[in-house]
C-alpha positions as a Python dict, from the first residue, in 0.01 Angstrom:
ca = {
    (1, 'X'): (0, 0, 0),
    (2, 'X'): (280, 243, 88),
    (3, 'X'): (555, 84, -119),
    (4, 'X'): (644, 413, -289),
    (5, 'X'): (642, 628, 24),
    (6, 'X'): (983, 549, 166),
    (7, 'X'): (1020, 900, 310),
    (8, 'X'): (691, 900, 498),
    (9, 'X'): (745, 1004, 860),
    (10, 'X'): (392, 1006, 1004),
    (11, 'X'): (112, 759, 934),
    (12, 'X'): (-226, 795, 1109),
    (13, 'X'): (-500, 538, 1042),
    (14, 'X'): (-718, 597, 1348),
    (15, 'X'): (-1078, 466, 1363),
    (16, 'X'): (-1068, 251, 1051),
    (17, 'X'): (-1199, -105, 1024),
    (18, 'X'): (-868, -273, 934),
    (19, 'X'): (-943, -617, 1071),
    (20, 'X'): (-740, -789, 798),
    (21, 'X'): (-445, -550, 810),
    (22, 'X'): (-103, -712, 800),
    (23, 'X'): (116, -461, 980),
    (24, 'X'): (442, -607, 843),
    (25, 'X'): (331, -581, 480),
    (26, 'X'): (175, -235, 527),
    (27, 'X'): (468, -51, 680),
    (28, 'X'): (759, -277, 581),
    (29, 'X'): (904, -21, 336),
    (30, 'X'): (859, 286, 557),
    (31, 'X'): (1209, 290, 699),
    (32, 'X'): (1190, 660, 793),
    (33, 'X'): (860, 629, 979),
    (34, 'X'): (864, 806, 1318),
    (35, 'X'): (495, 811, 1419),
    (36, 'X'): (240, 534, 1365),
    (37, 'X'): (-117, 553, 1496),
    (38, 'X'): (-332, 242, 1458),
    (39, 'X'): (-570, 323, 1742),
    (40, 'X'): (-917, 169, 1722),
    (41, 'X'): (-858, -3, 1390),
    (42, 'X'): (-1015, -333, 1498),
    (43, 'X'): (-695, -525, 1437),
    (44, 'X'): (-763, -899, 1457),
    (45, 'X'): (-453, -1052, 1302),
    (46, 'X'): (-180, -1124, 1560),
    (47, 'X'): (125, -900, 1544),
    (48, 'X'): (405, -1099, 1388),
    (49, 'X'): (754, -1116, 1532),
    (50, 'X'): (889, -889, 1258),
    (51, 'X'): (588, -653, 1238),
    (52, 'X'): (806, -350, 1323),
    (53, 'X'): (1144, -489, 1224),
    (54, 'X'): (1196, -239, 939),
    (55, 'X'): (1074, 72, 1120),
    (56, 'X'): (1337, 96, 1392),
    (57, 'X'): (1328, 477, 1377),
    (58, 'X'): (974, 470, 1518),
    (59, 'X'): (939, 704, 1818),
    (60, 'X'): (563, 723, 1872),
    (61, 'X'): (342, 415, 1855),
    (62, 'X'): (-31, 417, 1933),
    (63, 'X'): (-214, 84, 1943),
    (64, 'X'): (-502, 172, 2177),
    (65, 'X'): (-843, 17, 2127),
    (66, 'X'): (-725, -303, 1960),
    (67, 'X'): (-741, -655, 2103),
    (68, 'X'): (-378, -742, 2172),
    (69, 'X'): (-186, -1014, 2353),
    (70, 'X'): (123, -974, 2569),
    (71, 'X'): (291, -1272, 2401),
    (72, 'X'): (265, -1105, 2059),
    (73, 'X'): (381, -767, 2188),
    (74, 'X'): (683, -925, 2357),
    (75, 'X'): (843, -1008, 2023),
    (76, 'X'): (687, -742, 1800),
    (77, 'X'): (801, -444, 2010),
    (78, 'X'): (1156, -563, 2073),
    (79, 'X'): (1316, -387, 1771),
    (80, 'X'): (1176, -46, 1872),
    (81, 'X'): (1464, 66, 2090),
    (82, 'X'): (1410, 436, 2002),
    (83, 'X'): (1048, 442, 2119),
    (84, 'X'): (953, 752, 2321),
    (85, 'X'): (572, 725, 2340),
    (86, 'X'): (373, 403, 2363),
    (87, 'X'): (-5, 379, 2402),
    (88, 'X'): (-162, 43, 2485),
    (89, 'X'): (-483, 175, 2638),
    (90, 'X'): (-799, -37, 2618),
    (91, 'X'): (-627, -335, 2458),
    (92, 'X'): (-771, -605, 2684),
    (93, 'X'): (-432, -683, 2835),
    (94, 'X'): (-436, -887, 3154),
    (95, 'X'): (-58, -872, 3177),
    (96, 'X'): (219, -668, 3020),
    (97, 'X'): (493, -787, 2787),
    (98, 'X'): (826, -827, 2960),
    (99, 'X'): (1007, -615, 2706),
    (100, 'X'): (1036, -273, 2863),
    (101, 'X'): (1408, -316, 2918),
    (102, 'X'): (1444, -247, 2543),
    (103, 'X'): (1296, 102, 2570),
    (104, 'X'): (1589, 311, 2688),
    (105, 'X'): (1424, 638, 2577),
    (106, 'X'): (1058, 578, 2666),
    (107, 'X'): (905, 895, 2813),
    (108, 'X'): (528, 837, 2800),
    (109, 'X'): (340, 513, 2863),
    (110, 'X'): (-39, 471, 2862),
    (111, 'X'): (-168, 133, 2977),
    (112, 'X'): (-500, 254, 3116),
    (113, 'X'): (-832, 70, 3080),
    (114, 'X'): (-678, -278, 3090),
    (115, 'X'): (-764, -562, 3333),
    (116, 'X'): (-405, -570, 3458),
    (117, 'X'): (-300, -748, 3771),
    (118, 'X'): (79, -742, 3753),
    (119, 'X'): (159, -399, 3610),
    (120, 'X'): (374, -293, 3899),
    (121, 'X'): (584, -608, 3875),
    (122, 'X'): (655, -560, 3507),
    (123, 'X'): (733, -188, 3527),
    (124, 'X'): (1019, -198, 3773),
    (125, 'X'): (1377, -103, 3694),
    (126, 'X'): (1397, -63, 3312),
    (127, 'X'): (1206, 262, 3258),
    (128, 'X'): (1469, 513, 3364),
    (129, 'X'): (1353, 802, 3140),
    (130, 'X'): (978, 775, 3201),
    (131, 'X'): (801, 1107, 3264),
    (132, 'X'): (433, 1019, 3224),
    (133, 'X'): (259, 699, 3330),
    (134, 'X'): (-117, 643, 3300),
    (135, 'X'): (-251, 335, 3479),
    (136, 'X'): (-603, 461, 3533),
    (137, 'X'): (-911, 239, 3524),
    (138, 'X'): (-728, -89, 3575),
    (139, 'X'): (-806, -379, 3807),
    (140, 'X'): (-507, -337, 4036),
    (141, 'X'): (-606, -393, 4397),
    (142, 'X'): (-326, -286, 4622),
    (143, 'X'): (-205, -218, 4972),
    (144, 'X'): (98, -7, 5062),
    (145, 'X'): (309, -318, 5003),
    (146, 'X'): (171, -399, 4659),
    (147, 'X'): (484, -292, 4476),
    (148, 'X'): (741, -531, 4615),
    (149, 'X'): (900, -756, 4356),
    (150, 'X'): (773, -1110, 4349),
    (151, 'X'): (1114, -1249, 4258),
    (152, 'X'): (1197, -1287, 4626),
    (153, 'X'): (1477, -1030, 4628),
    (154, 'X'): (1464, -801, 4927),
    (155, 'X'): (1436, -429, 4887),
    (156, 'X'): (1282, -424, 4539),
    (157, 'X'): (1034, -138, 4525),
    (158, 'X'): (812, 18, 4263),
    (159, 'X'): (948, 364, 4191),
    (160, 'X'): (1310, 284, 4260),
    (161, 'X'): (1427, 368, 3907),
    (162, 'X'): (1149, 610, 3814),
    (163, 'X'): (1346, 918, 3915),
    (164, 'X'): (1224, 1150, 3633),
    (165, 'X'): (851, 1072, 3677),
    (166, 'X'): (657, 1401, 3689),
    (167, 'X'): (303, 1267, 3690),
    (168, 'X'): (179, 942, 3841),
    (169, 'X'): (-179, 836, 3776),
    (170, 'X'): (-348, 554, 3966),
    (171, 'X'): (-710, 654, 3920),
    (172, 'X'): (-966, 385, 3998),
    (173, 'X'): (-698, 124, 4063),
    (174, 'X'): (-875, -14, 4367),
    (175, 'X'): (-629, 122, 4621),
    (176, 'X'): (-768, 78, 4971),
    (177, 'X'): (-495, 256, 5165),
    (178, 'X'): (-286, 562, 5090),
    (179, 'X'): (65, 522, 4955),
    (180, 'X'): (326, 515, 5226),
    (181, 'X'): (704, 505, 5240),
    (182, 'X'): (725, 136, 5151),
    (183, 'X'): (610, 218, 4797),
    (184, 'X'): (911, 436, 4726),
    (185, 'X'): (1283, 404, 4755),
    (186, 'X'): (1400, 486, 5106),
    (187, 'X'): (1595, 807, 5176),
    (188, 'X'): (1522, 954, 4833),
    (189, 'X'): (1310, 1252, 4736),
    (190, 'X'): (1137, 1234, 4398),
    (191, 'X'): (1210, 1591, 4294),
    (192, 'X'): (1042, 1561, 3953),
    (193, 'X'): (717, 1410, 4080),
    (194, 'X'): (488, 1715, 4088),
    (195, 'X'): (144, 1562, 4034),
    (196, 'X'): (-18, 1261, 4198),
    (197, 'X'): (-363, 1134, 4093),
    (198, 'X'): (-540, 889, 4323),
    (199, 'X'): (-894, 966, 4207),
    (200, 'X'): (-1158, 697, 4236),
    (201, 'X'): (-982, 480, 4492),
    (202, 'X'): (-1186, 405, 4810),
    (203, 'X'): (-907, 509, 5047),
    (204, 'X'): (-919, 416, 5414),
    (205, 'X'): (-745, 685, 5615),
    (206, 'X'): (-614, 652, 5970),
    (207, 'X'): (-715, 899, 6240),
    (208, 'X'): (-365, 1043, 6268),
    (209, 'X'): (-45, 1054, 6069),
    (210, 'X'): (65, 1176, 5725),
    (211, 'X'): (-128, 1062, 5420),
    (212, 'X'): (178, 1051, 5194),
    (213, 'X'): (544, 971, 5261),
    (214, 'X'): (835, 1209, 5295),
    (215, 'X'): (969, 1107, 4954),
    (216, 'X'): (688, 1310, 4792),
    (217, 'X'): (774, 1636, 4966),
    (218, 'X'): (799, 1821, 4631),
    (219, 'X'): (443, 1733, 4533),
    (220, 'X'): (238, 2029, 4405),
    (221, 'X'): (-88, 1880, 4272),
    (222, 'X'): (-285, 1608, 4450),
    (223, 'X'): (-612, 1463, 4320),
    (224, 'X'): (-818, 1276, 4583),
    (225, 'X'): (-1154, 1315, 4412),
    (226, 'X'): (-1416, 1042, 4459),
    (227, 'X'): (-1210, 859, 4721),
    (228, 'X'): (-1498, 812, 4968),
    (229, 'X'): (-1329, 1040, 5221),
    (230, 'X'): (-1521, 1174, 5520),
    (231, 'X'): (-1219, 1337, 5684),
    (232, 'X'): (-843, 1373, 5670),
    (233, 'X'): (-629, 1401, 5985),
    (234, 'X'): (-486, 1745, 6072),
    (235, 'X'): (-135, 1624, 5992),
    (236, 'X'): (-235, 1451, 5666),
    (237, 'X'): (6, 1667, 5465),
    (238, 'X'): (288, 1685, 5716),
    (239, 'X'): (545, 1578, 5456),
    (240, 'X'): (378, 1743, 5155),
    (241, 'X'): (338, 2107, 5258),
    (242, 'X'): (428, 2239, 4911),
    (243, 'X'): (92, 2139, 4763),
    (244, 'X'): (-59, 2422, 4556),
    (245, 'X'): (-360, 2240, 4408),
    (246, 'X'): (-576, 2009, 4619),
    (247, 'X'): (-874, 1833, 4456),
    (248, 'X'): (-1128, 1677, 4694),
    (249, 'X'): (-1431, 1667, 4465),
    (250, 'X'): (-1701, 1405, 4522),
    (251, 'X'): (-1613, 1307, 4880),
    (252, 'X'): (-1816, 1331, 5202),
    (253, 'X'): (-1665, 1619, 5399),
    (254, 'X'): (-1952, 1761, 5605),
    (255, 'X'): (-1802, 2015, 5845),
    (256, 'X'): (-1521, 2272, 5849),
    (257, 'X'): (-1375, 2076, 6139),
    (258, 'X'): (-1299, 1800, 5888),
    (259, 'X'): (-1070, 2043, 5701),
    (260, 'X'): (-814, 2128, 5967),
    (261, 'X'): (-543, 1984, 5743),
    (262, 'X'): (-560, 2310, 5544),
    (263, 'X'): (-367, 2482, 5821),
    (264, 'X'): (-37, 2323, 5712),
    (265, 'X'): (-68, 2412, 5341),
    (266, 'X'): (61, 2773, 5325),
    (267, 'X'): (123, 2758, 4949),
    (268, 'X'): (-227, 2638, 4856),
    (269, 'X'): (-363, 2820, 4550),
    (270, 'X'): (-653, 2603, 4431),
    (271, 'X'): (-893, 2422, 4665),
    (272, 'X'): (-1163, 2205, 4506),
    (273, 'X'): (-1441, 2099, 4747),
    (274, 'X'): (-1720, 2054, 4493),
    (275, 'X'): (-1994, 1799, 4556),
    (276, 'X'): (-1926, 1726, 4921),
    (277, 'X'): (-2170, 1761, 5214),
    (278, 'X'): (-2066, 2102, 5344),
    (279, 'X'): (-2342, 2331, 5470),
    (280, 'X'): (-2124, 2616, 5597),
    (281, 'X'): (-1770, 2743, 5542),
    (282, 'X'): (-1606, 3053, 5686),
    (283, 'X'): (-1313, 3265, 5563),
    (284, 'X'): (-1144, 3187, 5893),
    (285, 'X'): (-1075, 2837, 5758),
    (286, 'X'): (-837, 2997, 5507),
    (287, 'X'): (-652, 3238, 5735),
    (288, 'X'): (-333, 3033, 5699),
    (289, 'X'): (-376, 2997, 5323),
    (290, 'X'): (-310, 3351, 5197),
    (291, 'X'): (-223, 3241, 4841),
    (292, 'X'): (-562, 3090, 4756),
    (293, 'X'): (-664, 3206, 4407),
    (294, 'X'): (-951, 2968, 4331),
    (295, 'X'): (-1211, 2817, 4565),
    (296, 'X'): (-1450, 2564, 4412),
    (297, 'X'): (-1760, 2498, 4624),
    (298, 'X'): (-2041, 2420, 4379),
    (299, 'X'): (-2262, 2119, 4453),
    (300, 'X'): (-2265, 2136, 4834),
    (301, 'X'): (-2595, 2171, 5029),
    (302, 'X'): (-2513, 2522, 5153),
    (303, 'X'): (-2731, 2673, 5423),
    (304, 'X'): (-2837, 3033, 5367),
    (305, 'X'): (-2677, 3211, 5661),
    (306, 'X'): (-2423, 3487, 5718),
    (307, 'X'): (-2128, 3256, 5651),
    (308, 'X'): (-2228, 3281, 5285),
    (309, 'X'): (-2209, 3660, 5305),
    (310, 'X'): (-1874, 3639, 5485),
    (311, 'X'): (-1726, 3425, 5207),
    (312, 'X'): (-1869, 3660, 4947),
    (313, 'X'): (-1710, 3962, 5116),
    (314, 'X'): (-1383, 3775, 5166),
    (315, 'X'): (-1355, 3719, 4790),
    (316, 'X'): (-1487, 4061, 4690),
    (317, 'X'): (-1320, 4286, 4949),
    (318, 'X'): (-1030, 4100, 5106),
    (319, 'X'): (-903, 3921, 4793),
    (320, 'X'): (-1032, 4185, 4552),
    (321, 'X'): (-1167, 3933, 4303),
    (322, 'X'): (-1513, 3780, 4325),
    (323, 'X'): (-1410, 3532, 4056),
    (324, 'X'): (-1209, 3343, 4319),
    (325, 'X'): (-1542, 3186, 4419),
    (326, 'X'): (-1624, 2961, 4125),
    (327, 'X'): (-1995, 2991, 4058),
    (328, 'X'): (-2036, 3337, 4209),
    (329, 'X'): (-2084, 3482, 3862),
    (330, 'X'): (-2188, 3338, 3527),
    (331, 'X'): (-1940, 3347, 3242),
    (332, 'X'): (-2062, 3380, 2885),
    (333, 'X'): (-2016, 3010, 2805),
    (334, 'X'): (-2238, 2914, 3100),
    (335, 'X'): (-2536, 3127, 2999),
    (336, 'X'): (-2823, 2890, 2923),
    (337, 'X'): (-3174, 2816, 3036),
    (338, 'X'): (-3333, 2599, 3300),
    (339, 'X'): (-3141, 2368, 3531),
    (340, 'X'): (-2823, 2378, 3329),
    (341, 'X'): (-2769, 2739, 3431),
    (342, 'X'): (-2825, 2672, 3801),
    (343, 'X'): (-2570, 2393, 3806),
    (344, 'X'): (-2302, 2651, 3728),
    (345, 'X'): (-2392, 2874, 4024),
    (346, 'X'): (-2341, 2867, 4398),
    (347, 'X'): (-2680, 2786, 4555),
    (348, 'X'): (-2788, 2795, 4919),
    (349, 'X'): (-3110, 2686, 5089),
    (350, 'X'): (-3314, 2855, 5360),
    (351, 'X'): (-3381, 2649, 5666),
    (352, 'X'): (-3761, 2667, 5666),
    (353, 'X'): (-3777, 2527, 6019),
    (354, 'X'): (-3593, 2820, 6177),
    (355, 'X'): (-3635, 3109, 5933),
    (356, 'X'): (-3942, 3278, 5787),
    (357, 'X'): (-3911, 3285, 5411),
    (358, 'X'): (-4249, 3385, 5275),
    (359, 'X'): (-4183, 3759, 5283),
    (360, 'X'): (-3852, 3930, 5352),
    (361, 'X'): (-3774, 4298, 5396),
    (362, 'X'): (-3446, 4397, 5238),
    (363, 'X'): (-3246, 4563, 5514),
    (364, 'X'): (-3038, 4871, 5449),
    (365, 'X'): (-2685, 4752, 5513),
    (366, 'X'): (-2370, 4941, 5409),
    (367, 'X'): (-2198, 4773, 5118),
    (368, 'X'): (-2508, 4589, 4993),
    (369, 'X'): (-2685, 4696, 4676),
    (370, 'X'): (-3056, 4733, 4763),
    (371, 'X'): (-3337, 4586, 4555),
    (372, 'X'): (-3566, 4821, 4364),
    (373, 'X'): (-3864, 4668, 4543),
    (374, 'X'): (-3776, 4663, 4915),
    (375, 'X'): (-4044, 4407, 4992),
    (376, 'X'): (-3978, 4073, 4829),
    (377, 'X'): (-4184, 3755, 4821),
    (378, 'X'): (-3980, 3437, 4809),
    (379, 'X'): (-4136, 3159, 4608),
    (380, 'X'): (-3851, 2913, 4666),
    (381, 'X'): (-3612, 2831, 4947),
    (382, 'X'): (-3326, 2801, 4699),
    (383, 'X'): (-3127, 3118, 4643),
    (384, 'X'): (-2814, 3199, 4451),
    (385, 'X'): (-2541, 3332, 4674),
    (386, 'X'): (-2557, 3668, 4495),
    (387, 'X'): (-2927, 3714, 4573),
    (388, 'X'): (-2898, 3590, 4929),
    (389, 'X'): (-2614, 3832, 5012),
    (390, 'X'): (-2830, 4122, 4900),
    (391, 'X'): (-3149, 4019, 5075),
    (392, 'X'): (-3001, 3869, 5392),
    (393, 'X'): (-2917, 4186, 5583),
    (394, 'X'): (-2588, 4030, 5697),
    (395, 'X'): (-2348, 4308, 5781),
    (396, 'X'): (-1996, 4308, 5648),
    (397, 'X'): (-1743, 4168, 5890),
    (398, 'X'): (-1517, 4447, 6021),
    (399, 'X'): (-1209, 4252, 5921),
    (400, 'X'): (-1327, 4246, 5558),
    (401, 'X'): (-1414, 4614, 5519),
    (402, 'X'): (-1172, 4828, 5323),
    (403, 'X'): (-936, 5037, 5540),
    (404, 'X'): (-771, 5369, 5470),
    (405, 'X'): (-418, 5271, 5568),
    (406, 'X'): (-215, 4952, 5568),
    (407, 'X'): (-220, 4723, 5866),
    (408, 'X'): (97, 4660, 6065),
    (409, 'X'): (-24, 4324, 6192),
    (410, 'X'): (-325, 4107, 6271),
    (411, 'X'): (-501, 3999, 6585),
    (412, 'X'): (-759, 3726, 6640),
    (413, 'X'): (-1080, 3865, 6794),
    (414, 'X'): (-1394, 3679, 6898),
    (415, 'X'): (-1695, 3864, 6753),
    (416, 'X'): (-2045, 3877, 6899),
    (417, 'X'): (-2138, 3559, 6716),
    (418, 'X'): (-1862, 3369, 6891),
    (419, 'X'): (-1654, 3343, 6574),
    (420, 'X'): (-1279, 3407, 6586),
    (421, 'X'): (-1189, 3641, 6303),
    (422, 'X'): (-857, 3781, 6186),
    (423, 'X'): (-873, 4160, 6235),
    (424, 'X'): (-628, 4411, 6094),
    (425, 'X'): (-430, 4593, 6363),
    (426, 'X'): (-328, 4951, 6282),
    (427, 'X'): (-74, 5170, 6456),
    (428, 'X'): (-117, 5547, 6506),
    (429, 'X'): (-47, 5784, 6221),
    (430, 'X'): (324, 5879, 6218),
    (431, 'X'): (334, 6140, 5942),
    (432, 'X'): (416, 6425, 6181),
    (433, 'X'): (719, 6249, 6327),
    (434, 'X'): (836, 6158, 5979),
    (435, 'X'): (806, 6519, 5864),
    (436, 'X'): (1006, 6648, 6162),
    (437, 'X'): (1278, 6393, 6104),
    (438, 'X'): (1299, 6495, 5739),
    (439, 'X'): (1334, 6861, 5835),
    (440, 'X'): (1614, 6785, 6082),
    (441, 'X'): (1805, 6590, 5820),
    (442, 'X'): (1756, 6869, 5569),
    (443, 'X'): (1884, 7135, 5812),
    (444, 'X'): (2191, 6928, 5901),
    (445, 'X'): (2268, 6874, 5534),
    (446, 'X'): (2241, 7246, 5456),
    (447, 'X'): (2467, 7330, 5751),
    (448, 'X'): (2735, 7092, 5622),
    (449, 'X'): (2712, 7244, 5276),
    (450, 'X'): (2740, 7600, 5422),
    (451, 'X'): (3051, 7518, 5628),
    (452, 'X'): (3216, 7355, 5328),
    (453, 'X'): (3143, 7663, 5119),
    (454, 'X'): (3299, 7903, 5374),
    (455, 'X'): (3614, 7693, 5415),
    (456, 'X'): (3661, 7674, 5041),
    (457, 'X'): (3630, 8053, 5008),
    (458, 'X'): (3895, 8117, 5278),
    (459, 'X'): (4145, 7884, 5112),
    (460, 'X'): (4113, 8067, 4782),
    (461, 'X'): (4171, 8406, 4955),
    (462, 'X'): (4500, 8285, 5112),
    (463, 'X'): (4641, 8168, 4777),
    (464, 'X'): (4607, 8519, 4609),
    (465, 'X'): (4959, 8692, 4608),
    (466, 'X'): (4998, 9042, 4761),
    (467, 'X'): (5136, 9308, 4521),
    (468, 'X'): (5479, 9471, 4630),
    (469, 'X'): (5541, 9845, 4578),
    (470, 'X'): (5899, 9873, 4420),
    (471, 'X'): (5905, 10253, 4425),
    (472, 'X'): (6010, 10246, 4791),
}
């Protein structure tokens, strides 16, 4: 088929019904081929031993979506020593070919969506240059000791030779316990591992102690979404304090007291708490997280109370950007009709058992934009946060109001509601003292300049010779 295309470098045949394709005959003459994509081509013929024998320059090979066998891949892939990217996703593999020692330059490997049960055993030492590994949606059930070699040698551990790994994905792998130090090589910090994805694993967390080992101290992004978590211990991130993005979507956190672990994440920038069971959340929970730039709270059963207004003012006044609260405003791409629109907004619910909600008078509160009609009839207990803040009458917290001069410190004060808030502490104005000091310095400087001028003038007068009268 491609006999006259010896200089072809890229061949993409994705999503074609090539059940009778003989790979050897099709690409045998393409000696300069660097990228081959046969994903979802319904390949049924077994890969022959010499299927890729003549395309040894191949760097990127994509075979996802085809029914393959490890025994065939063992021989067929052996000549591809220059391979950099290999995709074997959704190939029905129950085990992996023991041929990865041939891939000295492999950087990306995708073996997701396979019923694997020995992936960790087969991916030990050889992959020294690996940067990306996707093992999501496999059938790997594991404990913290699941990565020890089965050869009987002591000390063999999973990530021992994976030094350059930057992203490790184990989504929906059936992990029951968090990874601990036994998974990684002792006394070594994986400096390149910046992102760890554990989404979809029903983790069982102990009441105390770090969630992750010291070897992952450089971690920046952690995904624990849909892990059936109801809490994390306060010292969960004792060894991983450099986390900037924490994803906790789809868990069962129900109270701010379950989030005390946030106190040891000073560099946190993105916090994702969508679709949990939180009913209230206060800015005080983020006092020790000054770098937060995005707070995702959509999908929680929020209660309409003044904590909603406090969060709103925290984003609008303290942080200066209401967009920090995802769902506080509607972007253009989210404008639609019906329920779709509401799913993109922050919604709270009135507690009909403790609050009247049939008719509400909009209170005149500084900083709140009043409604045109001061008397409003509520037809639903559901309110967007924007509407509730306006109609609630909740006053702005003193610590969140704009001030006329910079604070020289902060002090924790218990307000009348019994809530400890971080208040700005201001010293007395010192402009008068500063002005006096400036005047003293100016006067001293001018005095020095005057003395120098006088001394210079006297020296010049001494050097002028006196005329002698010769007539005498």
